C-alpha positions as CSV (number, residue, x, y, z in Angstrom):
1,X,-7.5,1.9,53.0
2,X,-4.1,0.6,54.6
3,X,-4.5,-2.7,52.2
4,X,-5.1,-0.7,48.8
5,X,-2.2,1.7,49.5
6,X,-0.4,-1.1,50.1
7,X,-1.0,-2.6,46.6
8,X,-0.5,0.5,44.8
9,X,3.0,1.2,46.4
10,X,3.9,-2.4,46.2
11,X,2.9,-1.8,42.0
12,X,5.0,1.3,42.1
13,X,8.1,-0.7,43.5
14,X,7.6,-3.9,41.2
15,X,7.5,-1.6,38.2
16,X,10.8,0.3,38.7
17,X,12.5,-3.4,39.9
18,X,11.5,-4.2,36.5
19,X,12.0,-1.0,34.6
20,X,15.5,0.1,36.6
21,X,17.2,-3.1,37.5
22,X,15.6,-5.5,34.9
23,X,14.1,-7.8,37.5
24,X,12.9,-11.3,35.7
25,X,9.1,-12.1,36.4
26,X,9.9,-14.6,38.7
27,X,11.6,-12.5,40.5
28,X,8.9,-10.2,40.2
29,X,6.1,-12.6,41.6
30,X,8.5,-13.5,44.7
31,X,8.5,-9.8,45.7
32,X,4.9,-9.6,45.3
33,X,4.3,-12.6,47.4
34,X,6.7,-11.5,49.5
35,X,5.3,-8.4,50.5
36,X,1.8,-9.4,50.3
37,X,2.1,-11.8,53.0
38,X,3.4,-9.0,55.2
39,X,0.7,-6.6,54.2
40,X,-2.0,-9.2,55.3
41,X,-0.1,-10.0,58.4
42,X,0.0,-6.1,58.9
43,X,-3.8,-5.0,57.8
44,X,-4.9,-4.4,61.2
45,X,-1.8,-2.4,62.4
46,X,-1.7,0.3,60.0
47,X,-0.6,-1.9,56.7
48,X,2.8,-2.3,55.2
49,X,3.2,1.2,54.2
50,X,2.6,2.3,57.7
51,X,5.1,-0.3,59.4
52,X,7.5,0.7,62.3
53,X,10.2,-1.5,63.1
54,X,8.0,-2.7,65.8
55,X,5.3,-4.2,63.6
56,X,7.9,-5.9,61.4
57,X,9.9,-7.4,64.0
58,X,6.4,-9.2,64.8
59,X,5.8,-10.5,61.5
60,X,9.6,-11.5,61.9
61,X,8.7,-13.7,65.1
62,X,5.2,-14.6,63.3
63,X,7.1,-16.4,60.4
64,X,9.3,-18.2,63.0
65,X,6.1,-19.4,64.5
66,X,4.7,-20.6,61.5
67,X,8.1,-22.8,61.3
68,X,9.2,-21.0,57.7
69,X,12.4,-22.3,56.5
70,X,15.2,-20.1,58.0
71,X,16.4,-19.1,54.1
72,X,12.7,-18.4,53.3
73,X,12.1,-15.8,56.0
74,X,15.9,-14.0,55.5
75,X,14.1,-13.6,51.9
76,X,10.8,-12.0,53.1
77,X,13.5,-9.7,55.4
78,X,15.4,-8.9,52.3
79,X,12.3,-8.1,50.5
80,X,11.1,-5.9,53.1
81,X,14.4,-4.1,53.0
82,X,14.1,-3.5,49.6
83,X,10.6,-2.2,49.8
84,X,11.6,0.4,52.2
85,X,14.9,1.4,50.6
86,X,12.6,2.6,47.7
87,X,9.8,4.2,49.6
88,X,12.4,6.2,51.4
89,X,14.3,6.9,48.1
90,X,10.9,7.8,46.9
91,X,10.6,10.5,49.7
92,X,7.5,8.2,50.7
93,X,8.7,7.8,54.2
94,X,11.0,9.5,56.3
95,X,12.8,6.5,58.0
96,X,13.7,2.7,57.1
97,X,11.7,0.6,59.5
98,X,13.8,-2.6,58.8
99,X,17.3,-0.8,59.3
100,X,18.1,-2.5,62.7
101,X,16.0,-5.9,61.4
102,X,18.9,-8.5,61.8
103,X,17.7,-11.7,59.7
104,X,17.6,-15.3,60.7
105,X,21.4,-16.8,61.2
106,X,21.5,-19.3,58.3
107,X,23.8,-22.3,58.7
108,X,25.2,-23.3,55.0
109,X,25.3,-27.1,55.3
110,X,28.5,-28.2,53.0
111,X,27.5,-30.1,50.2
112,X,27.5,-33.8,49.4
113,X,29.7,-33.6,46.9
114,X,30.1,-36.4,44.0
115,X,33.7,-37.6,43.4
116,X,35.4,-37.0,40.1
117,X,35.5,-41.1,40.0
118,X,31.8,-40.8,40.6
119,X,31.3,-38.6,37.9
120,X,33.4,-40.5,35.6
121,X,30.8,-43.6,36.5
122,X,27.7,-41.7,35.6
123,X,29.2,-40.2,32.5
124,X,30.2,-44.3,31.4
125,X,26.6,-45.5,32.5
126,X,25.3,-42.9,29.4
127,X,27.5,-44.7,26.8
128,X,25.4,-46.6,24.2
129,X,24.5,-45.9,20.4
130,X,21.0,-45.4,21.2
131,X,19.9,-42.0,20.7
132,X,18.7,-41.5,23.8
133,X,22.1,-42.2,25.3
134,X,23.5,-40.0,23.2
135,X,21.2,-37.5,24.2
136,X,21.6,-38.6,28.2
137,X,25.5,-38.4,27.9
138,X,25.4,-34.8,25.9
139,X,23.0,-33.3,28.9
140,X,25.2,-35.1,31.7
141,X,28.4,-33.4,29.9
142,X,26.6,-30.3,30.3
143,X,25.6,-30.0,33.6
144,X,28.9,-31.2,34.6
145,X,30.6,-29.7,32.5
146,X,29.2,-26.0,32.4
147,X,27.5,-26.0,35.8
148,X,24.3,-25.1,34.6
149,X,21.0,-25.1,37.1
150,X,18.5,-27.3,36.1
151,X,16.6,-25.0,34.7
152,X,19.1,-23.4,32.7
153,X,19.7,-27.0,31.1
154,X,16.2,-28.1,30.5
155,X,15.2,-24.5,28.6
156,X,18.7,-23.9,27.2
157,X,17.8,-22.4,24.0
158,X,19.5,-23.0,20.3
159,X,20.6,-19.0,20.5
160,X,23.1,-20.3,23.7
161,X,25.2,-22.9,21.9
162,X,28.8,-21.4,20.3
163,X,29.5,-20.8,17.0
164,X,31.9,-20.7,14.8
165,X,35.4,-20.6,16.9
166,X,33.9,-19.9,19.8
167,X,33.5,-22.3,22.7
168,X,31.2,-21.2,25.4
169,X,27.6,-21.5,26.0
170,X,26.0,-18.0,26.7
171,X,23.2,-18.5,29.7
172,X,20.8,-16.6,30.6
173,X,20.6,-17.2,34.8
174,X,19.0,-15.6,37.5
175,X,17.7,-12.0,37.3
176,X,18.2,-12.4,33.5
177,X,21.9,-11.9,33.3
178,X,24.1,-13.5,30.9
179,X,27.0,-15.4,31.6
180,X,29.8,-17.0,29.4
181,X,30.6,-20.6,30.4
182,X,33.5,-22.1,27.9
183,X,32.9,-26.0,27.1
184,X,35.5,-28.2,27.4
185,X,36.5,-30.8,24.4
186,X,34.2,-34.1,25.7
187,X,30.9,-31.3,26.3
188,X,31.4,-30.1,22.6
189,X,32.0,-33.9,21.1
190,X,28.7,-34.8,23.2
191,X,26.7,-31.7,21.4
192,X,28.1,-33.0,18.3
193,X,26.8,-36.3,18.7
194,X,23.9,-35.1,20.1
195,X,22.4,-32.8,16.8
196,X,22.9,-36.3,14.6
197,X,19.8,-37.5,16.3
198,X,18.5,-34.5,17.8
199,X,15.6,-34.6,15.1
200,X,14.5,-37.7,16.0
201,X,13.4,-36.2,19.3
202,X,11.3,-33.1,17.2
203,X,7.4,-33.5,17.6
204,X,5.6,-34.0,14.7
205,X,2.5,-31.6,15.7
206,X,2.6,-28.1,15.7
207,X,4.7,-27.8,18.8
208,X,7.6,-28.6,16.5
209,X,8.3,-25.0,15.6
210,X,8.4,-23.8,19.6
211,X,10.5,-27.4,20.3
212,X,12.8,-26.5,17.6
213,X,13.9,-23.7,19.3
214,X,15.7,-25.6,22.4
215,X,18.6,-27.3,22.6
216,X,16.7,-30.2,24.4
217,X,13.0,-30.7,22.5
218,X,10.1,-32.0,24.2
219,X,6.6,-33.0,22.6
220,X,5.3,-31.1,25.8
221,X,3.3,-28.0,26.0
222,X,6.6,-26.2,26.8
223,X,8.5,-27.5,23.7
224,X,11.7,-28.2,25.9
225,X,12.9,-31.0,29.0
226,X,10.8,-30.7,32.1
227,X,12.9,-30.8,35.5
228,X,11.1,-34.1,36.2
229,X,12.3,-35.8,33.1
230,X,15.1,-34.4,33.8
231,X,15.5,-35.8,37.2
232,X,14.3,-39.5,35.8
233,X,17.2,-39.3,33.6
234,X,20.0,-38.9,36.5
235,X,18.3,-41.5,38.8
236,X,18.2,-44.1,35.7
237,X,22.2,-43.1,35.4
238,X,22.7,-43.3,39.1
239,X,21.2,-46.9,39.2
240,X,23.7,-48.0,36.6
241,X,26.5,-46.5,38.1
242,X,25.8,-48.0,41.4
243,X,25.4,-44.3,43.2
244,X,22.7,-43.8,45.5
245,X,20.0,-42.0,43.3
246,X,19.5,-39.1,45.8
247,X,23.0,-38.0,45.7
248,X,22.7,-37.4,41.7
249,X,20.8,-34.0,41.0
250,X,21.2,-31.6,38.5
251,X,22.4,-29.4,41.7
252,X,24.7,-32.4,42.8
253,X,26.9,-32.0,39.4
254,X,26.8,-28.2,40.0
255,X,28.0,-28.8,43.1
256,X,30.7,-31.1,41.5
257,X,31.8,-28.8,39.0
258,X,32.4,-26.3,41.4
259,X,34.2,-27.9,43.6
260,X,36.6,-30.3,41.3
261,X,37.4,-26.9,39.8
262,X,38.6,-25.3,42.8
263,X,40.3,-28.9,44.0
264,X,42.2,-28.1,40.5
265,X,43.6,-25.0,41.5
266,X,40.7,-22.8,40.0
267,X,40.5,-19.0,41.7
268,X,37.6,-18.5,43.3
269,X,36.5,-15.3,41.4
270,X,36.2,-17.5,38.4
271,X,34.4,-19.9,39.8
272,X,32.2,-17.3,40.9
273,X,31.6,-16.1,37.2
274,X,31.3,-19.5,35.8
275,X,28.4,-20.1,38.3
276,X,27.1,-17.1,37.9
277,X,27.0,-16.2,42.1
278,X,26.1,-12.4,42.7
279,X,28.1,-12.9,46.1
280,X,31.3,-14.7,46.1
281,X,30.1,-15.7,49.6
282,X,28.0,-18.3,48.0
283,X,30.8,-19.6,46.2
284,X,33.0,-20.0,49.0
285,X,30.9,-22.7,50.3
286,X,32.8,-24.8,47.7
287,X,36.5,-23.7,49.5
288,X,36.1,-26.5,52.4
289,X,37.3,-29.1,49.9
290,X,40.9,-27.0,49.5
291,X,41.0,-27.1,53.2
292,X,39.9,-31.0,53.2
293,X,43.0,-31.5,51.0
294,X,45.1,-29.6,52.1
295,X,45.1,-30.7,56.3
296,X,45.5,-34.4,54.4
297,X,48.5,-32.7,52.7
298,X,49.7,-31.3,56.5
299,X,49.1,-34.4,57.6
300,X,50.9,-36.6,55.5
301,X,54.1,-33.8,54.8
302,X,54.5,-32.1,57.5
303,X,57.1,-33.4,60.1
304,X,55.7,-32.7,63.6
305,X,52.7,-34.7,62.4
306,X,54.2,-37.8,62.5
307,X,56.2,-37.4,66.4
308,X,58.8,-39.7,67.4
């Protein structure tokens, strides 16, 4: 009975998240997985709906004993907090059993950022007259010039492209939230060159209509590039540029985009908007570069840095 009640209340929660918050299907699926796992653990303790803080503390300890990553455990707790806040607001409970639960401490590692010279080497590695070279350079320019996530680049729709005098992409990011990302001239030029050969990559079969909706079409069922194919392209370019392929990923180029903007004097809030981060604390990890450069400046210019 408790499990059945859990399912009903979880369904009500997800319906609210979809209707009122506009949560994407991926987000809804993640919530359901998290809450279903908790419900299964709590099945013999009265279920999720009737859980108290001790039950939920035991669940969090269980996640740790499973060897679950701290980031995943933190997300599970976040899902529980959202669910019980909903239950409280709906009058289904008179208390929030997660109010005193603390999530695991997550230490954010400073990313290994590609230097400006390394990015230039990657772009030069994509030079060539073959249609595939033109495509690869365009993908690289968009990843670096717009800070796109892998999924955003692979599934970039034609409707996102700038039109007329506009120079910005309209990106639908996490949570189905749109953001504007201005494109520099090199990226716009790369797009123009790509559209001169893009026709060659469109499938000739029935998937053509679907594939034509995407900037980077594919002959696969989805009609668009896959992450695996994108990873292969970056791996090949890294090898040509004499850079370790492990360091050249879509996320590494997104890191480089943010870091190089900040080191060039960009405002942190502006970079947050360009990356589509909901929380500025996520963006602040990139300020380490500014700290490093200021340290070098201090050591080079401050009179007390070089004692007699």
